[in-house]
C-alpha positions as CSV (number, residue, x, y, z in Angstrom):
1,X,-128.6,-56.8,222.2
2,X,-131.4,-54.8,220.7
3,X,-132.6,-56.2,217.4
4,X,-132.2,-52.9,215.6
5,X,-128.6,-52.4,216.7
6,X,-127.8,-56.1,216.0
7,X,-129.2,-55.9,212.4
8,X,-127.4,-52.6,211.9
9,X,-124.1,-54.1,212.9
10,X,-124.6,-57.1,210.6
11,X,-125.6,-54.8,207.7
12,X,-122.4,-52.7,208.2
13,X,-120.3,-55.8,208.3
14,X,-121.8,-57.2,205.1
15,X,-121.6,-53.9,203.3
16,X,-118.0,-53.4,204.3
17,X,-117.1,-56.9,203.2
18,X,-118.8,-56.3,199.8
19,X,-117.0,-53.0,199.3
20,X,-113.7,-54.5,200.3
21,X,-114.1,-57.4,197.9
22,X,-115.2,-55.2,195.1
23,X,-112.3,-52.9,195.7
24,X,-109.8,-55.7,195.5
25,X,-111.5,-57.1,192.3
26,X,-111.1,-53.8,190.4
27,X,-107.8,-52.8,192.1
28,X,-109.3,-49.8,193.8
29,X,-107.4,-49.4,197.1
30,X,-109.6,-46.5,198.3
31,X,-112.7,-48.7,198.0
32,X,-110.9,-51.6,199.7
33,X,-110.0,-49.3,202.6
34,X,-113.5,-47.9,202.9
35,X,-114.9,-51.5,203.0
36,X,-112.4,-52.5,205.7
37,X,-113.2,-49.5,207.8
38,X,-117.0,-50.1,207.5
39,X,-116.6,-53.7,208.4
40,X,-114.5,-52.8,211.4
41,X,-117.2,-50.3,212.5
42,X,-119.8,-53.0,212.3
43,X,-117.6,-55.3,214.4
44,X,-117.2,-52.6,217.0
45,X,-120.9,-51.9,217.1
46,X,-121.6,-55.6,217.6
47,X,-119.0,-55.9,220.4
48,X,-120.5,-52.8,222.1
49,X,-123.9,-54.4,222.1
50,X,-122.7,-57.7,223.4
51,X,-121.0,-55.9,226.3
52,X,-124.2,-54.1,227.1
53,X,-126.0,-57.4,227.2
54,X,-123.5,-58.8,229.7
55,X,-124.2,-56.0,232.1
56,X,-128.0,-56.1,231.6
57,X,-128.2,-59.7,232.6
């Protein structure tokens, strides 16, 4: 997995988790949903990069 894409995936996951937690803390469902979506996007990016690595090797 390229380091840039890996770090980008981790950043998206962390940012999403933070938004989701903040949204829950203040009762903002929209922020919670945005955070969940961003975290999922990071998970998908990480999975895509792992699949690429499997086929490279």
